[in-house]
C-alpha positions in Angstrom: -0.1 -0.2 0.0 1.6 3.3 -1.2 0.5 5.7 2.5 1.4 9.5 2.7 4.3 8.2 4.8 5.5 6.0 1.1 5.0 9.1 -0.8 6.7 11.7 1.7 10.1 9.4 1.6 10.2 9.0 -1.7 10.4 12.7 -1.7 13.0 13.1 0.2 14.8 10.4 -1.3 15.2 11.6 -4.6 15.5 15.1 -3.7 18.9 15.8 -4.3 18.5 14.5 -8.3 15.6 16.6 -8.9 14.3 20.3 -9.6 11.5 21.9 -7.5 9.8 22.6 -10.6 8.1 25.8 -11.3 4.7 26.2 -11.5 3.1 29.0 -14.2 -0.5 30.5 -15.3 -1.4 32.4 -18.6 -3.7 34.9 -18.3 -4.8 34.0 -22.2 -5.4 30.6 -21.5 -7.1 31.6 -18.3 -9.7 33.9 -20.1 -9.9 31.3 -23.2 -11.0 28.8 -20.6 -12.6 30.7 -18.0 -10.6 28.9 -15.0 -7.5 29.8 -13.1 -5.2 27.3 -14.1 -1.7 26.6 -12.9 0.6 24.4 -14.7 3.2 21.8 -13.0 5.9 22.3 -15.3 7.8 19.0 -15.2 9.3 19.7 -19.2 11.5 21.7 -16.8 12.7 18.6 -14.9 15.7 16.4 -14.9 15.6 14.4 -18.6 12.7 16.7 -19.6 9.8 14.7 -18.2 8.2 14.0 -14.9 9.4 10.0 -15.0 13.0 11.4 -13.3 10.9 11.3 -10.4 9.7 7.8 -10.4 13.1 6.2 -12.2 14.8 7.6 -9.7 12.8 6.4 -6.6 13.0 3.0 -7.9 16.8 2.7 -8.8 17.8 4.2 -6.1 16.2 1.6 -3.8 17.3 -1.0 -6.1 21.0 0.0 -5.6 20.6 0.4 -1.9 19.2 -3.1 -1.0 22.0 -4.6 -3.2 18.7 -5.9 -5.6 20.9 -6.3 -8.4 24.1 -5.6 -10.8 22.1 -4.0 -13.6 18.8 -2.0 -14.4 16.8 -3.1 -17.3 13.1 -1.5 -18.7 10.4 -1.1 -21.7 9.6 2.5 -22.6 9.1 4.6 -25.6 11.0 7.2 -24.2 10.6 9.6 -21.5 10.8 6.9 -18.6 13.5 5.0 -20.9 15.8 8.1 -20.4 14.5 8.5 -16.1 15.9 5.1 -16.0 18.8 5.1 -17.5 19.5 8.8 -15.7 19.0 6.7 -12.4 21.0 4.0 -13.6 24.0 6.5 -13.8 23.8 8.0 -11.3 24.2 4.6 -9.0 26.8 3.4 -11.2 24.7 0.5 -12.8 24.2 -0.1 -16.0 20.5 0.0 -17.8 19.4 -2.4 -20.8 16.3 -0.2 -22.4 14.4 -2.1 -24.6 12.3 0.6 -26.9 9.9 0.6 -30.0 11.6 1.0 -33.2 9.5 3.4 -33.6 10.5 6.0 -30.7 11.1 9.6 -31.3 15.5 9.7 -32.2 15.1 12.7 -29.6 14.2 10.1 -27.3 17.0 7.4 -28.4 19.4 10.0 -28.4 18.8 10.9 -24.9 19.0 7.6 -23.8 22.4 6.9 -25.5 23.7 10.0 -23.6 23.2 8.8 -20.1 24.8 6.2 -21.4 22.6 3.1 -21.4 22.1 0.2 -23.8 18.9 0.7 -26.2 17.5 -3.0 -27.3 15.1 -2.0 -30.7 11.9 -3.9 -30.9 8.2 -4.3 -32.7 5.8 -1.6 -31.3 3.8 -3.3 -29.4 3.4 -4.2 -25.7 4.1 -8.2 -26.3 7.7 -7.2 -28.0 8.2 -4.9 -25.1 7.6 -7.2 -22.4 9.3 -10.4 -24.9 12.8 -7.7 -24.8 13.0 -7.4 -21.1 12.1 -10.5 -20.4 15.6 -11.6 -22.4 17.8 -8.7 -21.2 16.7 -10.3 -17.8 18.0 -13.8 -18.6 20.8 -12.2 -20.5 22.3 -10.1 -18.0 20.5 -10.9 -14.5 19.3 -6.8 -14.6 16.6 -5.9 -12.2 12.9 -4.8 -13.7 11.8 -1.0 -13.5 8.6 -1.6 -15.0 7.1 2.2 -16.2 4.0 1.9 -13.8 3.5 -1.3 -12.6 5.4 -0.5 -9.5 4.7 1.0 -6.1 7.8 2.7 -5.9 7.7 4.4 -9.8 3.9 5.2 -8.3 5.3 6.9 -5.3 7.9 8.6 -7.1 5.2 10.4 -10.0 3.4 11.5 -6.6 5.7 13.8 -5.5 5.1 16.1 -8.7 1.6 17.2 -7.3 2.5 16.8 -3.8 4.4 19.8 -5.0 2.0 21.2 -6.5 -0.2 21.5 -3.7 2.5 22.4 -1.4 3.5 25.1 -2.8 0.0 26.5 -4.5 -3.0 24.5 -3.0 -2.6 25.6 0.5 -4.7 28.2 1.3 -7.4 27.8 -1.6 -7.2 24.4 -2.4 -7.3 23.5 -6.4 -11.1 22.0 -7.5 -9.3 20.1 -9.4 -5.9 18.7 -11.1 -5.6 16.4 -14.3 -2.7 15.0 -15.9 -2.5 12.8 -19.0 -2.9 9.2 -18.5 -1.0 6.3 -20.3 0.0 3.3 -18.0 -1.5 5.2 -15.0 2.1 5.2 -13.0 1.4 9.2 -12.6 -2.1 8.9 -12.7 -2.5 7.2 -9.3 0.4 8.8 -7.7 -1.4 12.1 -8.1 -4.4 10.7 -7.4 -3.7 9.2 -4.2 -0.8 12.5 -2.7 -4.3 14.2 -3.3 -6.7 12.0 -1.3 -4.4 12.6 1.3 -3.2 16.0 1.0 -6.1 17.9 -1.0 -9.2 15.4 -0.3 -11.7 17.6 -1.5 -9.8 18.1 -4.6 -10.7 16.2 -7.8 -8.9 14.4 -9.9 -9.3 13.9 -14.2 -7.0 12.2 -16.9 -7.2 13.4 -20.0 -6.8 10.6 -22.9 -6.7 10.5 -26.3 -9.0 8.9 -28.4 -6.7 6.9 -30.4 -5.5 4.9 -27.4 -8.9 5.0 -24.6 -7.9 2.0 -22.7 -9.0 3.6 -19.8 -12.0 5.1 -20.0 -13.1 1.6 -20.9 -11.7 0.3 -17.9 -12.7 2.1 -14.9 -16.5 1.6 -16.7 -15.7 -2.3 -16.8 -13.4 -2.7 -13.8 -10.8 -4.6 -15.6 -7.7 -4.0 -17.8 -9.4 -2.9 -20.7 -7.5 -2.9 -24.4 -8.2 0.1 -26.6 -10.2 -0.4 -29.7 -7.3 1.3 -31.6 -4.1 2.8 -31.3 -3.4 5.6 -33.3 -2.4 8.8 -31.7 -0.3 11.6 -32.3 0.4 11.3 -27.9 3.3 8.4 -28.1 4.2 8.7 -24.4 0.5 7.5 -23.9 0.3 4.8 -26.1 0.3 1.5 -23.9 -2.5 0.5 -21.2 -3.6 0.5 -17.6 -2.3 -2.3 -14.9 -4.6 -4.3 -13.0 -2.4 -2.2 -9.6 -2.8 1.2 -11.5 -6.3 -0.2 -12.4 -7.1 -0.6 -8.6 -6.0 2.8 -7.9 -7.5 5.2 -10.2 -11.0 3.3 -9.8 -10.9 4.5 -6.7 -9.7 7.9 -6.5 -10.1 9.2 -10.1 -13.6 11.0 -10.6 -13.2 11.0 -14.5 -11.6 10.6 -17.4 -12.3 13.2 -20.8 -11.1 11.9 -24.0 -9.8 14.5 -26.6 -8.8 14.1 -30.2 -5.4 14.3 -32.1 -6.7 17.9 -33.7 -7.6 18.8 -30.3 -4.1 17.6 -29.0 -2.2 19.8 -31.5 -4.0 22.6 -30.4 -3.9 23.1 -26.9 0.5 22.0 -27.7 0.4 24.5 -30.3 -1.4 27.0 -27.6 1.3 26.5 -25.1 4.3 27.1 -27.2 2.6 30.5 -28.8 1.3 32.0 -25.3 3.2 30.8 -22.6 7.2 30.5 -24.4 7.9 26.8 -23.5 8.2 23.8 -25.1 5.7 20.5 -24.4 5.4 17.4 -26.2 2.2 16.3 -27.5 1.2 14.0 -24.4 2.0 16.4 -22.2 -0.9 18.8 -24.3 -3.2 16.3 -23.5 -5.2 17.5 -19.8 -4.8 21.2 -21.3 -6.6 19.7 -24.4 -9.5 18.1 -22.0 -10.5 21.4 -20.5 -10.5 23.6 -23.5 -12.6 20.9 -24.9 -15.1 20.7 -21.8 -14.6 24.7 -20.4 -18.0 24.5 -18.9 -16.9 21.7 -16.1 -14.1 24.1 -15.0 -15.5 27.3 -15.2 -14.8 29.6 -12.6 -12.5 26.5 -10.6 -8.8 26.5 -10.1 -7.3 24.1 -11.8 -3.7 22.3 -11.4 -2.5 20.8 -14.5 0.7 19.0 -14.7 2.7 19.4 -17.8 4.3 16.0 -17.6 7.2 16.7 -20.1 9.0 18.3 -23.2 11.0 15.8 -25.5 10.2 16.5 -28.4 11.4 16.0 -32.2 11.8 19.7 -33.5 12.0 18.3 -36.8 8.5 16.6 -36.7 6.4 19.3 -34.7 2.7 19.2 -36.0 2.5 22.7 -36.1 
């Protein structure tokens, strides 16, 4: 069970290695939505994404407990960078299974942190098979992208900072994150439950990878009807672990089209002058699509990352 103490301990453990990222607001976006939005800028985080938090929390514990002589994982990009970065901090080799379709900018960053990349077909089955082969070949310890309490507790620290820094005097009405595997959403919903119980947690999900919205309704892990989205970081499905937490603590999942994702991404680039990737824009796209649902409210949004291939911008 991930308790408040679990998350607090995770925060203390990773604190020397991470940034306490800025929270930005923007009057133009606020006026367009009719709400007060607070953007937790994890695109400014080490490795350019919130995933540094969960990767560090897990890898630091693997190293401290002497669990293995190497680390492995599978990821389309940001978790791969997080694990490679964390493994370098503790002097362990890292073997990262990545789909061949992963953005080149993310592959280059993983190699830059000293990890070895094993490319595979862009399916969950191929990724998991690649990890099994790495474990057999190297004896590495798996740090799963989201199906790991240590990773979830680390991801929770982003919303912990947001609530501590901007949700004390006046609590947030809503906090939003994207959802892929559900590690960030699970962690965010747990820490919000502990620190700001009146705050609702809502997820944004691409229509082209809409498994979470189905899983919450049915009560079991479902596959998306189809996978086709610009949000490359959100193409994976939930696990039993993350679904259980999400069903208990998340109020809603709102789906958005790729066109709505690109529009939200462009709005942030143009108005806030910061770099975000498509997956990161999904919660704002959901707010823009459902303005009436958020009108007049205080809304926190975790901007999850900014690792985008500048040669392939969608606008």
